[in-house]
N, C-alpha and C positions, 0 to 999 in steps of 0.2 A: 618346395623351392629351397635345394640347398644354400642358396647365395642371401637369400631373406633369412634362413634361421643364422648368419655367419652373423644379423645385424641384433639379434631377440634380446642378447643381453645388453646390449648398446642401447636400445631402445628403450628396456626396463629404468635405466639408470639416467636416463634425462629428463629433466625437471618440466621438460613438457609432454603433453599428450603427445602419442605416435599411434599413426593407424594407415596399415598396409591395405592399398587398392589393386586389382588385378585391372585386367587389361579392360574388362568390359564396366569396373568402375565398381565391384564387391570387394565388401570385407574381407579380405583375408586374412588380416593380425591386428591386432590393439594391444597397446601396454595397459596395463594395471590402471593408471592414469585417465587414461583415454575411456575406458569402461564409467570411470567412478563420476571424469568429466561431465561427460553424458547421460548418466543415469542407467547402466544397464552391469547386470551382474556381469561377473568374468565370464570369456567367451560368448557372452549372448549377442554382441554386436557381429558376430563371423557370421557369412553370407546375407550382410545388411547392404545395401544400393549406400552407396555414399552420400548421392543427392538427399536422399532421408535424413543425412547427418546435416553434410552442409551443403543446401539447396544452389544449386548455379542459378548464378546474377544472370539478367538478360544482358545487361550490359558487359558484359566478361566475353560471350559468347559462344564460352565454351564449359567445360565441366570442369571440376578439380583434376578428374582422371585423363582428361583429352583435351590437354591444353592446347591451344594453337597458339603460332610463333606469336612473342610479346615482347615489347622493350623489354621487360623486366624478369625474362626467361638466357639466362643465360648457353652458352654453345654447351655446355657440358648438361643440359636438362631442367637446371636447379633453377628454382623461382625467387623473387626477391619476396619478403614479407609483405601480406597485406591484409588489410584490416575486412572481416565480413560476419556477416551472421550465422550463427550456428541454432541446430534443436535439439532440444534433449527429447528423452524419450517420450516424456510427458507433453511435449509438445510448445515447451515452453522456450523461449530464441534468448540467446545471448549472443554477446558479442564475443568475436574472437581475432587471432590473427594467425595465419599460416603460410607456411615456407614448403613444396612439393617438390621431391627428386627424383624425377623418370629414370627407371632402370630399364634400359632396351633388350639390355638381354635376359633380364626375367621376366619382362612385359608386364611390369609391375611400380606403383608409384609411392614412394614413402612421405606420407606428409607430418608436418608437425605444428599440433596446433596447441596453442597460448591460449591462455583464458586471460581477458582480458574486461571483462567484467568490473574489477575494482580498478584496474586503471580508469577504465571510463566513466565508473562513481565518483571520482577524485577528481578526473576533469569536471565533471558535471559541476561538482560543487564547488569546484576551484571558479567555473564561468559566473555562477549564481551569485560566490563571493564576490567576485571582482564586479559585477553588475551591483548588488546592492552597494557595495562601495563607490561605485559611481556615482548610484544615486544619490549615496547623502554626501557627496564631494559637491555634485552637481545643486545640492539644492542646501548646501551649508550659507548660512549666513557671511561665515568668516570665509575671508579671500585666500583661494587655494592657489600656488604658481608651483607647480614642478619643475626642475630644472637639471639638466647634465652639466658638465663642464661648463656651468654657467651659462648655458645656452637654454633659454625658457622652452619647453615641450609640452606643458599643457597646462590652461589656463581653466579656471572654473566660470563662471556667471559672474558671482561676485566680485573677481578679481578684475573680470572684462568693467564691472560698473564703477570699482573704485580708483581706479585710472582712466574712466571715462572713454576707452575705448571703444571702434563701432563694432568690435567681433573679437571673435579668440584669435581671427588671422592676424590680428594687428599688434598681438602681444608675440605670439609663438614665433621661436626663430629668432627674437630678440635677444640680446645680450641682459643678463639680469640687472648689471651694473648701471644699464643705462635708465632705470628705475630709481636709483638710488640718489639722493642728493652728494652733492660731490664731499659736504663736510664727514659723512658714515660710510665715504669707500672705502677708507684704510679699515676700521671696524668690520665691513661686509665681507671685505678680503680675505678677514683673518677668521671672520667664522668659517664661510666656504670652506678651508680647509681644517679646520677646527678638530679634533676629535668629538666623538658621544660626551667621552665624561667633561671636556668642558666647556662644550654648550648647553650643557646641565648645570654645572657650575655656574657659568655667567648667567643664564636663566635667559626670558625675554629681551630684546634692543629696543629703546621708544625710538621711532624716528618724526622728524617733524619737516613736511613735505609740502610741496605746492602741487594744484591741482590744475589739470591743461586752463580752467577760466579764473587760475592766477589766486584761489579760494585756500587758505593755509588750512592743513590738516594733520591730525597725530595718526600715524599707523604703528601696532606694537608685534613684534615679529618672532618666530619661534621658529628653527629648521628641524628637520630629522634625516637620517638618512632612511634612504628606499632601493627598492629595485623598482625599477619605470622599464615594461618592454623588454624586460632581460638586460639592460643595461642598469650601473650603479646610476643612482642620481638623489636629489635631494628635494625633500616636498618642504615648502614654506608656508606654513598659516601667518595671514595677514588678518590683524582684526583692530578695527577704525577707534581709536579709543579717544576721538578728539571731543567727544562732548563730556567724557568722564575727565581729558586734561583741561580743560576747560572749566567745569565744574569744580571741581580739585584748585583750579588757580583761583577760579571767585571765591569759594572756601579758605584759602590760604592767603588772600587781599583781606576777608572780611578778618580773617584774627590779626590780620596785621593791624588795622585801622583798631580792633578794640584792644590791642595791644596799646597802641599808641593814644588812643584815649586814656587806658587804664595808667599808662607813664605821666600824662597828662594831670590827670586825677590824684595821682601820688607826689608830681611834685608841685600843685594848685595845694594840696592838703596839707605836704611840709613848708610849703610858703604860707599859711595859714597860722600852722601853730606855732610856726615861728614868731610870726604877727599877734597871736593873741599872747603867747610868750611874756614878748616882750611892752606889749599893754598890758597885761596883768603885773610886772615888774617895775615898772615904772609910774603907773595912775596906782592900781591897789599899794603897790610895797612903799611909794613914797610918801599914800595916805594913812596905810598903817604904821608908819613912822615916824610922822607927826602926830599920829594921834599918842602912840607912845610916848613921845614926849612932852607934848599937852597933857598926859594923865600925870607923868612925874613930876610937871611942874603942879600940879595940882594938889598935889599930895603937901609937896616942899612950903603953900599958903595954909594948911589949913593952923589954925590958932592955938598957940602951945596950948595952952592952961584953958578952964573952963568947959563944961557940957563934955566932959571926960566921953561916958557912955555913945555921943553923939559922933565925935571925932574918932574912937574906936569902932565903929560901926561905916563910917566913911573911909577911914585907911583900908578897913580890910576890903571894902566894896573897890577900892581903887586898886589895891591888891588884885582882885580875883578879876576886875577886867582889863590890869596888866597883863597876866595870865593868859586870859584869852587872848590876848592879840598875838602873844606869843606863839600860843598854839596857831592860829591865825595865820601868823608868816611862815611856819614851820610846813600847814597846808598849801600856801601857795605856792611855796617852795618848791612841793612835790610833786605840784598839779603844772608850773613852769618844766620840771624835769622829763616828766611824763610827757610831755606836749614838745618839746624839744629840747634834749639835755646839756648844758652847756660845756658839761666835757670835749662832748663830740666836736664843736662849731672851736673852741680853745685851746685844746691839747692833742685831740685827735682818734680815730677811732680806739687804740688800744688802750688809752685809758679811758677812754665812755665803754667798754667792753668789761674792762678788770673792776669799773664802780658799779656795773648794775650786775655785775654775779656775785657780788660784796653785799648790794643790797637786796638782791635774791633772798640771797643764804638767809641776811638781819627779819627780811620778810618773813618767810617760811619755815625756818629752820632747818634746812637742807645745806649739807654741805656742799658746796661750789669752787671746785679746783681748779683753777685758771693756769695752761701752759700757753708762753708767747714764746714761737720762734719764727722770726721778723728781720730782714735784713734790711727790710725798704716798705715807707710810708705809703699811706693811699690818698693820695694827694685830690684823687677828683672825690668833692664833699659828697657829689650823687652816689657815687659808688657808694662811700662809707656809710651814708645814711639808709640806704638798702642793706649791708651787710647788719648794720645796729640793729635794724628792725627784725631781720629775719632771726636773728639771735634772743631779739625783745619774744618775738612770736613763741619761739623754742621753748623759753624757758616757761611762759605763758603756759603752752600746752603741760610741760612737765609740772607744774604746778599745783593745775588742774584735773588730770588725769592718770597721772602718770605712777602717782602710791607709790613715789622714788622716798629712797635716803640717802643716795647719792647722786651727784653729777659733776663728768669731769666735761672742762672746754680745754679745745685744743686751737689755738688760730697760728697759721703760718703764712707768711707773705713773703714771696721769693720766686724771682724768675719767671715773672710776668704774670703771675698767679696767685690769688687768693685761696687759702682753704680754712674752711672752719666747720670741726669736728663737734659735736654734742652730744656726749652717750650719759643714757641716765642707766642707774640698774633698778627700773619701773617694771610695771606687768606688760610690758609692751604695748603695740597698736594692732589693730585686727586690718587685714589687708580691705576688708569690705569698707573701712572707716578714711581709708586714704582713696579710695575710689569714688567715696560717697561725693556727688554733686553740690553736696551743702557743708564739705568741711571747707569753710570758706579761709579758716587762717593757714594750712596748707595750701591751698588755690594760691591764696596771695603771696606764700613763701616764693613758690615757684613762678609765679609772674613776676615778682622782683628780680628775682635772676636772670629770667631770662629776658628780661627786657635789654641787661648789659653782658650778652651773650652766656652765660652760667648756667649753672643747677643745681639742682635740690634734689637730695636722693634720702630716703626715710626705710629703714632696714631695723629689721627684730633682729636683739644681737643672739649666738645661737645660746648665750649662758641667760638668756631675758635681757631685758629693756630693751631700750631704744638709741640707734643714733642717726643723727642727722648733720647730713654732710652737706655741706654748702662750696661748693667750684664756681668762681667768678673770674674770670679775665682783667688783668686789670687796664689793658689796653682796647680801646674798641676793636671789632671785630669788622672787619672786610668784607663788604657783601653779605651781612646777617641777613639784609630785608630783602634782598633778591635771593639768597638759600627761602628764607620762609615762604616765599611768594610762590615757588618751581616744586620747594620740595623735594628736588633733585632726581626728576620725573627725566628729563632729557640726557640720561646717561649714556 
């Protein structure tokens, strides 16, 4: 067949297998790829009936080489690509697509055969993957909604239960924004057009809403871009966090109650200390002063002559008693100062800190330098007391644990904020000590600062030693209690 020979070089260069059959359906030509595809050696396929390679399908009503008029065959005698099953030499069936051209002049048919095994395998794998994904989505305890351009196109059963719908049909076809409370609409609209990077940066959105029965509930939503049924869409995962939020609110309320109790106890303790200090000063101080005068008067009435030994012994005893009284008065003043420093009430916080630093240096022998940078006072006595107690506890920890040879104190008051920095050159503090539940001194410092909206940070210095940094606002923090109770969850 000269006309067929003209196609040989072209057929061998095609990416599909090519088979040529005569009018009887006998293979009279095959490309090398066709021989390989059907498992034959080169030239071995010649003389084989086409039905042996591609069995006729009963539904087609004709073989490949004797096609009857069909809708997929054009006037020139070329059929459209159609899928069917083929047989290899060993009898194994595999899927192919075939396109045939009938050549009336040569009384032959040229068929292009495309191996569809890999495509069918991929399609089957895709179907299995989609089936597994759908099963996973349907069984997911999290509510999942898929929307395209804001219109809901899919919901799982968890979403039906979350919104108390009767079925999926009650939600599918509705606008997603119909399910969003009004106060969250602007944020949801922004997220619907935000880029994936923006969504990842913003994180989940916590929404407070109400169910059909009026019950309040919280949901946490996170969205991602997907393709659904060949169209761009967004998948929204909704997690019912009502129990978690309520537990968190209860925990925060409990913490707030504990802090209020701590505030009350500290205030009561400071008031009791002040009362005890006054009692000691007024009662014991007065009694010791009177006793001092009485002893002095007793020394004056001793006889000037006679019984010299007795008189000298008595005078020595009086002097010992006077010294003991002086020591008791000194101890009493120290106790009063520890209970409630007089300077804090009379001269203010700055004078009290300077005095305590000087007293610390005198008692421990550790130099304690104080730098004051203040353009305003601390009028609130409760704040001043909290700062002084934190400073007092800090120096106590330095004396007990730091093994330091130098302490630097910097107090700055300005711009509505008080900053107290205490640094030492000691051996530092281990991180586990800061987190230890029985580090009551550190916990007390942090709680005192937190009551007034402040903070205490304790860090090891790079060159050794420890720095305690207190920051405290001098004005009440608006909404502090409300912020503690919600913890910023409703962002």
